[in-house]
C-alpha positions in Angstrom: 62.6 67.1 104.2 62.7 69.7 106.9 65.8 71.3 108.3 64.9 69.9 111.7 64.9 66.4 110.2 68.2 67.0 108.5 69.7 68.4 111.7 68.5 65.4 113.7 70.0 62.9 111.2 73.3 64.8 110.9 73.6 65.1 114.7 72.8 61.4 115.2 75.5 60.6 112.6 78.0 62.8 114.3 77.2 61.3 117.7 77.6 57.7 116.2 80.9 58.5 114.6 82.2 60.2 117.7 81.1 57.2 119.9 83.0 54.8 117.6 86.1 56.9 117.5 86.1 57.3 121.3 85.7 53.6 121.7 88.5 52.6 119.3 91.1 55.3 119.1 90.9 58.7 120.9 89.9 60.7 123.9 87.2 63.3 124.2 89.7 66.1 124.5 91.7 65.0 121.5 88.5 64.6 119.4 87.2 68.0 120.5 90.6 69.7 119.8 90.7 68.2 116.3 87.2 69.5 115.6 87.8 73.0 116.9 91.2 73.2 115.1 89.3 72.3 111.9 87.0 75.2 112.6 83.9 73.7 114.3 82.3 76.0 116.8 82.7 73.3 119.5 83.8 69.7 119.9 81.2 66.9 119.9 82.1 65.7 123.4 81.7 69.1 125.0 78.3 69.5 123.3 77.3 66.0 124.4 78.2 67.0 128.0 76.0 70.1 127.6 73.0 68.1 126.3 73.5 65.3 128.8 75.0 61.9 128.1 71.8 60.1 129.2 69.9 62.1 126.6 72.5 61.2 123.9 72.4 57.5 124.9 68.6 57.5 124.7 68.6 59.3 121.3 71.0 56.7 120.0 68.8 53.9 121.2 65.6 55.6 119.9 67.1 55.8 116.4 67.9 52.1 116.5 71.6 52.3 117.2 73.3 50.6 120.1 75.7 52.9 121.8 79.2 51.6 122.5 79.8 50.1 125.9 81.7 53.3 126.8 78.6 55.6 126.6 76.4 53.1 128.3 78.9 52.8 131.2 79.3 56.5 131.5 75.6 56.9 132.0 75.3 53.9 134.4 78.1 55.5 136.5 76.2 58.8 136.7 78.6 60.6 134.3 75.8 62.5 132.7 77.5 65.7 131.7 77.9 69.3 132.7 74.6 69.4 134.7 76.0 67.0 137.3 79.6 68.2 137.1 81.1 65.2 135.3 80.7 63.6 131.9 83.4 63.3 129.2 85.0 66.2 131.2 84.9 67.3 134.8 83.4 70.7 135.6 84.8 71.6 139.0 82.7 74.2 140.8 80.5 74.6 137.7 83.4 76.0 135.7 84.7 75.1 132.3 85.7 71.6 131.2 88.7 69.9 132.7 90.3 66.8 131.3 89.4 63.8 133.3 92.1 61.0 133.2 89.5 58.6 134.6 87.7 58.8 131.2 90.8 57.7 129.4 91.1 54.7 131.8 87.4 53.9 131.2 88.0 54.0 127.4 90.9 51.6 127.6 89.2 49.3 130.0 86.0 49.0 127.8 88.2 48.3 124.8 90.0 45.6 126.7 86.6 44.1 127.9 85.4 44.0 124.3 88.7 42.4 123.2 89.3 45.3 121.0 92.6 47.1 120.4 92.7 50.9 120.7 94.8 52.4 117.9 96.8 55.6 118.0 96.0 57.7 114.9 96.9 61.1 113.7 94.7 64.2 114.1 94.2 64.2 110.3 92.9 60.6 110.4 90.5 61.5 113.2 89.1 64.4 111.2 88.9 62.3 108.1 86.9 59.6 110.0 84.6 62.2 111.4 84.0 63.9 108.1 83.5 60.6 106.3 80.7 59.6 108.7 79.0 63.0 108.3 79.5 62.9 104.5 77.9 59.4 104.3 74.9 60.8 106.1 74.9 64.0 103.9 74.8 61.9 100.8 72.0 59.7 102.3 70.0 62.8 103.0 70.5 64.0 99.4 69.2 60.7 98.1 66.2 61.1 100.4 65.4 64.5 98.7 67.3 67.1 100.8 69.0 69.8 98.7 72.8 70.2 99.0 72.5 73.8 100.0 70.0 72.9 102.7 72.4 70.3 104.1 75.3 72.8 104.0 73.2 75.4 105.8 72.1 73.0 108.5 75.6 71.6 109.0 76.8 75.2 109.7 73.7 76.4 111.7 73.0 73.3 113.8 76.3 71.3 113.9 78.7 74.2 114.1 80.5 73.2 110.8 82.9 76.0 109.8 81.1 78.5 107.7 84.3 79.5 106.1 84.4 76.0 104.5 80.9 76.5 103.1 79.2 73.6 104.8 79.6 69.8 104.8 79.0 69.1 101.1 80.6 72.3 99.8 83.8 71.4 101.7 83.7 67.9 100.4 83.2 69.1 96.9 86.0 71.7 97.2 88.3 69.0 98.7 87.7 66.9 95.5 86.1 63.9 97.2 85.0 61.7 94.3 81.9 60.3 96.0 80.5 63.8 96.4 81.1 64.6 92.8 79.4 61.4 91.7 76.5 62.1 94.0 76.1 65.7 92.7 76.1 64.4 89.1 73.1 62.2 90.0 71.1 65.1 91.6 
């Protein structure tokens, strides 16, 4: 398995988990803050804005995943990201990201339309959810033949996972997550 394939699958997983967390329980600025506080180089929403939400939406569909109604609506409304000055954040005058309260309204509205309930959760719970999604993908990649050190390297190089934590799988192993230990025993 190539590093490009590993990176694509990890990035798709990160986007999927973020999409779900945004739909059910958080805002882009809260999620990005949790990620950067953990040590990520940047938050997923700021990165999605840089790539373009239309591109993210198309990638999700290409991999067989249906984006949440939030992402689909953002694209339909022309909120495509930094290039057009508005996405998860606003970029007035081409400057840095600014919190957009309209996005929070949109998130709540789409949850209401879906008859879902948005839940308030702690920063720790957000980070746990994000890491759990990435870890599931990391373990899936291992079972498909990717080496743990390769996954760790790609998670740092391509996703901005904190190098100080050693990479996705190294961090999970050091944190004592049982599923990772069991998976390493089988490799």
